[in-house]
C-alpha positions, 0 to 999 in steps of 0.5 A: 482443494482450497479456493483462491480469493477473488481478484480485487476489482479496480476502482476506475479513475482512482490512482495512488499518489505518494504523499508526506503522510501516506498515500493520497487517492487521486480521483476520490474526492480527498480520500487518503491511506494515511500512516497509522492505518491498519495493515489489512485496511491499507492493503485492501484499499490499495488493492481496490485502487490498483485492481491487484493485491500488493505482494510481500517483498523482503524488508531487511530492516528489523521489525518491518514488513514490505509489500510491492504494488503493481505500480512499483510502490513499496508499502512498509508496515510495522506490526499492524500499522502502515508506516512508510512508502518508497518509490523510485528513490523517493520515500516518506515515513519509515523505510526498509 
């Protein structure tokens, strides 16, 4: 029987803030998850901030993959790079 990965532990006081060049991590002293960051690192960082791993969602644009966070933010990736986000009609970078 395969064991499931442990749930990410959230970082209290931190939150994701969509920004023109990626995501700012409010409460972190200026850290960010910028466009161009590798997929694994970006998803792990988001999971640490939110306390839950983003889940894969359909992205109709060819060559792009998307993940939705608990907060409703859609993260867009091409290959192994973070290239965009969308939330509540706003977006930056590439979109689905």
